N, C-alpha and C positions, 0 to 999 in steps of 0.2 A: 589802831583806830580809836577815835574819841567821839563821845556823845556831846551834842550841843542842843540848847533849847533857845528858841526865840519866842516872841509874843504869840506867834501863830502855829509854829510847827516844831517837832522834835526831829533832829537829823543826826547822821553820823558821818564823819569824815574817814575815808580809807585811802591808803596809798598803795599803788603798784599791784593791786589785785583784790578781788573780793574775799571777804572773810565771813565769819558768823554774823548774822544780821539780828539785831535786837527786835523783840516782838512789838514794842511800842513806838517804833520809828515811823515817821511819815515819809522820809526819803533818805537816800544815801548820796553823798557827794564822793565820787571816786576819782582820785587824781592819778594820772599817768598809768592807765590800764594799757596792756599790750594790744587790746582790740576794743572796738566799740561794743557797748552792751545793748542788746535788743530792747526796744521800747524805752529808751532813755534819751535825754537831751544831751548830746555829745558834740564835742568839737575836737579837731586834731591838736596835738601839742607836740612840738618838735624840740629836741634837746640833743646835746652832745654828751656822749658817755665815754669814759676812760675805764678800761679793764684793769683794775688794780691787782689782779692775779698775775699779770705779766711781770717779767723780771725788771728790777729797778733801773738797770742800765738801758733797757728797751724803752721804758716810760720816759726817761730823760732824753733819749735820742729822738723820740717822736716829737719833742718840742722844737719849734723853729730855732734856727741858729742864733738869730738876734735876741730871742727871748732867753735862750740858755745863757747868753752873755750877760743879759740884764740880771738874771737870777744869781749868777756867780759874782757879779759886781756887788749886788746887794749883800751877799753873804760875806764878802771879804772887805768891803770898803765903807758900807753905810752904817755899820754898827746898829743894825735893826734887832729888835727883840720880839720874839714870837711867843704867844701863849695860847693854850687850847683848854677849853672846859667842856666836860660832858657830865651826864648824870645830874645829881643834886647840886654839884658845884656850879652849874650854869646859873642857878638862881642868885648867886653871890654877885654876878656881874651884869645882870639883866638891866638894871636901872641905868648903869653907866652906858651900856650899849644903846638903850632907848634914847637917852639924851643926845648921844652922838648922832644916832640915825635921824632924830628930829631936826637937828641942824643941817644934816645932809639933805633931807627931803625938802627943806625950805630952799636950800641952795639950788636944788635940781627941779623944784616944782613938782615933787612927788607926794603921794598920799602917805601919811604917817602910819606906822605899824599899829595894829590892834593889840594893845598890850595884854588885855585879858586873854585873847586867843593865844598869844605867844607864851604867856606864863602857864597856861593849861598844858601846852605841849611840853614845856620844860619840866613841869611837875610830874608828867608821865614818863619822862626819860627819853623823849623823842628828839629833843633839840640839843644840838652842839653849837658852841660859839668859839670863835678864834679871833685873835687880834694881833696886829703888828704895830709896834710903837718905835719911836726913834730913841737915841741915847739920852735925850732929855725927858723921857717918859711922856712925850706927846703922842697921843693916839693918831695913827695915820689911816689904818684900814681895819674894818670889822667884817667878819663873815659869819653867817648863821647857816646851819644845815638841819634839814629833817633827816634823821638817820634811823633806818629800820630795814629789816630783811637783807642785811649785808649791803645795803645801798645808801649812800650819803648824797642827798640832793640839796644843792645850794638854794637857799631861800632869799638871803639878803647879802649884798656886797655894798659897803658904804665907805667912802673916802672923802676927806675934806681938804680944801685948799685954803690957807690963810690969805693967799694972794694969787688970783688966777693969772696975773701978768708976770709972775716970777717964774721964769723958765726952769730954774734949778729946782724950785718947789714942785712944779708939775712933773719933772723928770724923776725926782725922788719918790713921789707918791706912785708914779707909774711902776717904778722898780719894786717898791714895797708891795704893790698889789700882785705883781708876777711872783715875787718871792713868797708872798702869802699863799697863793694857790699851790705852789710847789710844796711848801711846808705842810699844808693841809693834806695834800696827796700822800706825802710821806707818813704823816700821823695816822691817817685813816687806813692806809695799807698796813701799818704796824698793828692797828686795832682789828685787823682781819676783815675789813670791809672789802667787798668784791668789785663794787661799781662806784665811780665818782661821776656824779651827774651835775652838769653845769647849770641846771635849773631853767632851761629854756633856750631856744634859738629862733630868731625872727625869720619867718618864712614869707618874706615880702621884699619889696624893692623900693618903697616910697620913703620910709622913715630912716633918714641918714644916721641919726643917733643910734638906733637899734642895729643898723648895719655895721656901725663902728664897734659896737659891743660884740656882734658876731665875729668880727675879725680878731678881736682880742681873744675870745674863747678859742678860736681856731688855731691860735698860736701854740696851744698845748696838745694838738693832735686830737685823738678821740674819734668816735664814730657817730655820725648823725643818725638818730632814730626817730621814728614817729610813734608817739603814744596818743592816748585819748583821755580827755577829762569828761566824765559822765555824771549827770544828775539822774537818779533812778527813783521814780515815785513808787511808794509802797502802799500807803493808805489812800483813800479817796481824797482826804484833805491834802496830803502831800502831792498827789497828782494834779489837783486843781491849783495848788500854790505854784508848782513848777510851770504849769500851762500859762497862768496869768503872768508870771514873771517873764516868761519867754515872749509873750505878746507885748508886754511893756518894753522889753529890751529892743525888739524889732521896731516898735513904734518910735522909739527915741532916736533911731539911726537917721 
């Protein structure tokens, strides 16, 4: 858990369950609780979970046949290079990751990462970063994870294409991303993590891009679970802040 201060309120971010609450907090932001918290502003959050305590051969057999082929081809023919950083080592590659993600977000029309937020998580040891590059040291894919309580939760997955119209380029990056997830699973299992969390699953039918991401994640097997993100007011100021924010959010829809 980490403390944050804004111009108006002090709050704390927690993941996967409630912990000790600071006395000076205005509210708590709880990510992926197993159940909704009474008297909180909550919404459901769906994600795919892989049990890393399972045998390695079982984990690989749960992956779809075509994806297993792509992973094996990446391992034997693409000369890809995999790297993983955790603890204080993460800080050495954060700027490189940020720059890559900025290019990716522009290409995809996404919001850039809050660098201050990410660095704070890294300094506290909650952030893991991994990368796959090609034989020419060109970065192909980056992943970041929030890692705590034996659970590693994917936060960011970023990949770049030099040329969208180059079919071989798209296929290479696709294999690199599948290879990347499998290498992360192997690494995190070796580090004694119990759960691999894909960081979200779109529970809708309208957004075709998100449905495509669902299908990609489903290639690796896993179990669909429903969690809850909750904002819990503690002080009067915190409760008023959350109430007004909720009103504004619904007004903007």
